[in-house]
N, C-alpha and C positions, 0 to 999 in steps of 0.2 A: 494489515498484512494482506496484501492483496495483489492480485495479478494486475489489476488495473494499474497498479502502481508500477507496473513494470516499467518504469522508466528509468531504469538504472542506466541510462544512456551512455552510450559509449562515448566516447568523446572524441575524438579527434581523429586524426588522420587514420587511425586504425579503424575508424568508423564507428562511431557511436553506438555503442552498445546501448541499448536501451531504447533506442529510438524506434522503434520499429514499427513500422506500419503494421507489423504483425501482431501486436498486442499479445494475445495468447496464441497468436497465429497458428502455431503448429497444431493447434487443436482443431483442426478442421473437422468439419462434419463429413461423414462419409456418404456416398451416394446410395440410394435405395438398391442399386445394383452392385454396390460394393459389399462391404462386410455384411450388411443386413441380409444379403442372400444366403449367407452360410450360417447365421446364428439361429434362425428358426424363430417362429413366433412364440414358442413356448419358453424361450430363455429370458424370461422377464427378470430373473435375478441378475443376469449380466447387464441388462439395460439399467436396472436400479443402481447397480454398483457404478456404472458409468455416469449416471445422473449425479450421484453423490460426489464423485471425483470432479465433475464440472463445477459443482457448488464449492468444493474445497478450493479449486483452482481459480474460482471466481472468473470464469471465462467470459461471461456475458459483460463484465465490466469494460472490456475493450471492444467487444464485438457486437454489442447492441447499442444502437444510437437512441438512447431514451429521449434526449432533448428534442429530436425531430420525430419522435414516435415511430422509430424504426422497428421492423420485425425482429424477433429474437435471432441473434447471431448473423444478421444480414450485413453487419459491418457498417462503415462510414462514420464511426465516432471519431472525432478529432482528439488526438493525444498530443498534449504539449510536451516538447523536449527542449533542451538548451540549444538544439541545433535546427529547430523548426518544428512544424506540425506534421504528424503522420496520421493516417487513418486506419482504424481497425478493419481488418479484412472481412470479407463475406465468407463465413465458414459453414454455410448451410450446404445441403446435399445438391444444390443446383450444379449440373454438370458443366455448364458454360461459364457462369460467373462465380460460382462457389468452388468447392473442391470435390464435388461429387465424382469426378472422373479419377480421383487419386486411388491408387491401389493401397492395400493394407500396409505394405512395406513402406510405401511413400509417406503414408500418414504417420507411421511410427518414426521414420527418419526426421520428418519435420518436427515432431513433438519433442523427441529426445536427443536430436543431434543438430537441430537448426538448419537442416538441408531441404530445400524444395525439390519437387519432382524434376525440374530442369537442371538440377545440380547447383543452383544459386543458393546463397546464404540468406537465412533470416537474420533480422536484427534481434538482440536480446530483449527488446520490449516484449517480444514473445519469450517469456523466461524459460527457454529450453535448458539453460544451465541448471535450473532447479527441477524441471520436469524430467531431466535425464535420470533422476533418482527413482522414477517409477519403473515398473516392470513392463514387459511386453504384454502381460495379461492385463495390466492396468490400462494400456492404450487400447487394447482390444475392447475392453469394457466401455471406455470413453467413446470410442468410435460407434459401438453398438447403440449407445444413447443418442449420439449426434445423428445417427441415421433416422431417428425418430422425429427430428426437427423438420418442419415444413420447408421445402426448398424455396429459395427466393432468388429471382432473377435480378441481380443488382450488381453491376460492375463497379468495383472500388479500386481506384488507383492508389494503393496504400503508400507507396514511396514518393513523398513529396519533398524530400530533403534536398537542400542545395548541394552543389558540388563542393567538395569531393565526397560528402557523406552519403550521397546517393549511389556510390559505387559499392555494391554489395561484396565484390571480391575482396575488399579490404577486411571484411570480417574474418577471413582466414587467419590474418595476423592476430586479430583480437582473440579469436578462439585459442590460438597457440599460447597466448599470454594468460588468459583468464578462464578458459573452459576445460573442466576435467570430467569427461563423460564417465558414467558408471552408476549402476543401480545402488540404492542405499544399502550399505552393509551394517547390520545391527551390531552394536557394541555389546559383546557377550558378558561384560562386567556389569551391565546396567539391567534394571528391570524391564520387563516387556512394555509396561506403560511408558516408561521414559523413552524407549526406542520408538514407539508409536508416535510420541510427541515430536521427537527429533525428525522423523520421516516427514510428518505433516508440515513442520516449520521449514525444514531444509529442502523439501521436495515440492509436492503440488501446491502447498500453501504459499510458497515462495515469499516468506515474510522479509527476507533479506533484500529483496528487490527494492523495497522502500526504506527499511529500517537499518540497512548496513551502509556506512559511508562509501563513497565511490572515489576512485582514483581520477586523474585528469582525463584518462581514457575511458572512463565509465565502468571500469571493472570493480568488483567488490574488494574492499580493504578487509581481507579475511581475518587479519589480526585484530580487527575492531568490529567483529560481527555483531549485528543487532544493536549497535550503540547510537543509532539515529542518523538520519541523512535528509538533505533537502530534495524535494521532489515536487514538481508542478506548483511551485510557489508556497509549499508547506514544509514544515520540518517534521518528518516522521520520527516520533520520539524514540528514545532509548528504551528498549524493552528487555534489557538484561535485568539481572537481580540487583543492580546497583541501588542502594537505599536512598541516594540523593538524586541521581539523574534519571534512573530507571524505575522499575516497578518493584524494587526490593521491599518497600513498605506495604505492598499489596499481598494479601494472603493468596493461596491458590484459588480459594472460593471467590476472592475479589476479581481475579483475572478471568475466571470462568463466567462470572456474572457480567463483566464488561463485554466479553466477546459474544455472549448470548443475547444480551439485552441492549447493549450500547451505553449502559450506565452501571455505576457502582457507587459506593459511599464516597469515593474520591473524585471521580471524573465522569465525563460524558463524551461520547464520540461525535465529532463534527467533521466537516470537510470530507476528504477522501476516505477517511477511516469510517465515517458514518455510512458511506456507500458500501464499504467492505463488510461492516456488520449487517446492514440490511440485506445484501444479496448473498453473502457467503457465511460468515461465522454464526449468525443467528439461526441458520438452517442446518448447522452441524450438530452431531450428537453430543450430549453432555460428557459422554465417555471420551470422545476425541478432544473436546475442549479441556477436559481435566488433564489429559495426557499432554496437551500443548503447554498448559500452565506448569505442570511438573517439570517439563523440559526447560522452560524459560527460566525457572528459578535457579537453574544450575549453570546458565550461560556465564562464562567468565567476564569480568569487567575490571576496569581500572579506576581506582578512586582518584578523583580530581579535586584539588583544593584551590579555592579562590579566596582573595582577600575580601573580607566583609566590609561593606561601605558603611561608615559611621552613621548612626541615626541622626546626628545633628548636621549632616551634610546638607547643603542648600537644596540640592535636587531631591534628596530623601524627604526633607520636611515638606517641600512643595508637593511631592508625590503622595505623602500620607494625607495631606489636606484634601487632595483630589479623590483619593480612595474613600476617605470617610464620607465625602459628599456624593460621590457618584457610584461607588461599588459596594460599600458595606451593607446596603440594604439586602442585597442578595447573598453576597459572599461572606458576610458577618465580619465584625471587627477583628476577630482572630483568624480570618482567612479560611475558616473551616467549611463555609457554605452550608448547604443543606443536603444531607445524604439522598442520593438518587434524584435530586432535582437541580440544585445549583452546585457546580463542581467546587471542590475544596482547593483553593489556590495554595493553601499551605502544604498540600500533599501531592500536587499535580506534577507528573513528569514534564509536561509541556512548560510549566512555569519554571522549573529547575533546569531546564535543558540548556546545553551549551549554546544553542542557536535560538534566538528569540523571534525568528520569522513567523511562526504560527501565532505566537501571542500578539505580535504587532498586527498581523492580518486580521485576527478575530476582533481586536479592539477597534480597528478602523471600520471594517465592514459588517461586524456582527456575525452571528453564527446561529444556526438551528441544529440542535442535537437530533440524533436519529430517533425515529418512533419504531418500536417493535412490539410484538405481541406481549412480551414480558414488561415493557416500559412504554406504553402508548402515548405518554404525555408530550414528549419532545419539546421540553422548554427551550427558550431561545435567549440570546444575548443581543441587545440592540446595538446599532452602530454608534460610534462616537466620533467618527470622522468630522461631522458637522459641528460638534460641540467642543472639542479639544484640539488645539494646535499641535504641531509636531513636538515641540518641547514639553508640552504638558503631558502628552502620551508617553514620551520617553521617561519623564519623571515618575509617573504613576506606575509604570511597568518596572522601572528600576526599583522602586519601593516594594513592589510585590515580589520581585526576584531576590530581595535581600531582607525579607522579614520572616518571622516564624521559623527561624533556624536555617533558612536558605542563605546562600552566598554565591550569587552568580553575577557574571559581568553586567555592567550597567548598559542600558539601552540608550542610544544617542538619538538626538533630533534628526541627524542625517539618515540614520537607518530608517526611521519612521517616514521621512520625506521620500526616500527611495521606494519604499513599499507602497506608499500612497500613490506615487507616480506609476508604479508597475500595475496596480489595480486599475487605475484610471485608463491606462493604455489598453487593458484587456476588457474594459467596460464593466468591471465588477464593482 
């Protein structure tokens, strides 16, 4: 669940939502002469609140280029989208190349309305449709914190999208279709904790930016909220209470542990989610993580039924043989793995997901789970791209997705071939 993933990209003529060079863009940092001049040195509570909001929103995910050892929030991080690559903007308080010259009103408008000081539109890669649920006091606190970031003089041309997606004015049409501004309104029929979780998920945490399927224009399919979506070459899994495709088999404590440490008895965070855990959720309070878990357990889902592939199917038999030889040592013959060390394939939402993209990718290139204070080991999975051909990987994944009570669509050799080619093209 992470801003970084804010790649809900818009799609098409209406301009790709999600693409945006702005990453969390609206979150810009204010200049020392901006809000910082009126908050006073004593208001540390406001700054602390803003720091926490930046953590929940995972702002640094898009605005800090760790790969090139960039300064915090100085921008320049490439963000892949279906329409091209955009760069996270410099949101430090620098007045020339950051947003230090923005007024408080301009900061708030960018964050909660997607409107830049010159009246231009941000792309929803800066997830303003989610940040809109925050209050003006929230944005004031966030700006107070960002005022404390060291200014960095670094010009970043965020919008590198090809025509016509580089025409920001098209976002007006996208906003008409998909953006409903408004502060989060608590559901008075629900407990305080549930409402806190709903605010975090639907607001600054912007979990739906990755985990909600998108329309061809890049808008959220709201009727299928949090049921999983493809982003940056990964499938962000279903996080509803669906017992087969989502986290319905996980207890509230399992969800909290996963978000806090990146591991639980069923799964381990890898890829983009590993970054989210490392930079965002592992630094959130246990109370807020518990509230998120409470809310997620109530998200509506639709049961999907698939035809079970017979165990004597040729591909299933071949896949079982490969599994026994290459996978069972870590994941066990019954697919249960080892709690907090090797993920349970029998219980994993990624294994049971409608889309096998992440499963194929991990098998091809391997993966390293996140290391956190609570779980510092960070076990990894080796690459099998060199050992297994496309058909063999398809067979073993089909076996895994149709064993231990699961019944998911078969993986094909063509799917594996396409993913292998995509990874090779990106140099992964």
